[in-house]
N, C-alpha and C positions, 0 to 999 in steps of 0.2 A: 504494500500500500504506500509506504514512504517513497519507494522508487518511482511509482506511477505519479505521485504528487510532484516530486522534484522534477522528473522528466517533463511532465506536462507544463509546469510553470516555466521551465527553461526553454521549451520549444514554442511556447505561446507568447512569452513576454521577453523583452530585451532586458539586459542588466540595468538599464536606466529606469525600468518600470518595476522590477522586483529584485530584491536582494535576499539571499538565503543565509541563514546561520544554522549550521548542522552540527549537533553535538551528539556523540555516540558514547554511551557509558557501557557498551557491551563489547569490550575488548576490540573495538574498531571494526567489528564484523560488518555492520550495516552500511556505514558511510565511507569505507575505505576506497571504493571506486571513484568517489568524488575528490578524494585527496590525490589518488594516483593520476587521474586525468583532470586537468584544470577545468573547472566549471566557472565561467566568467561571472555567473550570478552569485557565487559563494563568497561571502565576506569572511566566513570562518568555517573551516571543516575540521572539527576536533574529533579525532579517533583515539580510543583508549584514554578517554578524558578523565582527569582528576576533578574532584568536586570543586576545588578552589578555582580551576579554570572555568567550569560551568558557571560558578558564581560571578566571576569577572565578566563573562559574556552578558549575564543578566544585568549587572551593574551598568555596562555599556549601553544596553538597550533602555534601561531606566533613564539614563542621561539623555539618550536620543528622544525618549518620550517627553521629557521635560523641555528639551530644546524645541521640539515640534509644537508643544503646547504653547510656548511663548510666540513662536512664529504664527500660529493660527490665531492667537489672541490679537497680535499686532495687525494681522490682515483682516480681522473680523470674520473669520471663517469657522464654521461649526465642525467641519470634518475635512478629510483629505480631498474629497470631490469639490467642495466649496473653495478650498484653498487653491486647488488647481484652476478652477474657473475664475478666480479673482486675479489670476496672473502671477501667483506665487512661483517660486522656483520649483523646478521639477523635483518632486520627492518620490523615490520609489517606495512601493510597499515593502515591508520587511516581514519575512516569515521565519520564525524560529522553530526548528524541528528538533526535538530532543527524543532520542531513543533510550529507553530504560530510565526515564526521568526519576523514578523512585530512588535511584542511587543518590541523587542530589538531595533528596528529602528524607532519607532513611536513618539518619543518625540524630541523636538528641544533642545537637550542638548549635553554635552560632551560625554555621554555614546553612544548616537546615532552616533555622529561624529567619535569617536574612533572605535566603532564596525563596522561601515560601511567601514572605511578604511581597517581594518584588514580582514573583509570578502572579500572585493574586492581583496586584496593581496593574500589571501588563494585561492580564485577562480582562480586568474591569474597564480600563481606560484606553487600552492599546488600539482597539479596532477603529476608533474615531480618528486616530492619528496614523492609521495605516500600518500598525504593528500587530501581527497575528501569531498565534501560538498553535503548534501541533505537538502534543505530548503523547508519547507511547510508552506502554509498560505491559509486561506480562503478568504483573502482580501488584496489588496495592497493599499487601501485608506490610505492616510497619510504617506506612506512610501516613502522616497526619494531614489529610486533605479534607477540608470542611465541605459540607454540602453547599454552603454559600459560595465558596471558591468554585466548586464544580458547576454551580448555577451560571457562571459566566461563560461556560462552554455550551453554546446552543446545540452544537452537533457533537455527538459522541458515537464512536464506533466501538462496539464490544464484540470481539471474536470469541471463540471457544474459551471459556473461563469458568472457574468454580461459581456455583450458583449465588453464593453470598456476595462475591465481588461484582457479579453482573447486577444484582439487586442494588448494591451501593452505587454503581455507576449510573444506573437509570433511575435512581431515587425511588425505589419501591421496597416494601418490606419483603424479605424472603419468605417463602411459604413455611408454615409451621411444620415441624417434623411429624410424620405420621407414626402413630403408636400401633403396633401390631400385637 
């Protein structure tokens, strides 16, 4: 799914229209092809990523969000489309794709706390400023993700997963166990 998304964005839009940040916390398996073959849309391709690097990318995107917020305010624009219509500088959409994002949020430390706050802010305010998130994980065990944060993701794709995790992702109660 990630490869289809990345490839479709790259063949549909120029690097001036979309920039990709690809972070792979799964031993570099998923995004290695984009590191081996230069993808002009990619601003960062991080394979075998350390949590600290993932946090640094999030901080960079948070700074970009604030910069765009000021630019939009100065231009009197409510969103990216309005900003472009008002003749503002060409701003590409930014798409952050993180594979196995639970690695970033799986430890009870400051990295998890800071990354969680930035991710929630990017999810809440980023769309208006042309910053989008695609987060992938095979498991949510041990990850402190609130339903409020998940509520910022209008589209969720859940593939084969344990029933309790599917229920959490789609915000429904899992069925009660049957007594035999």
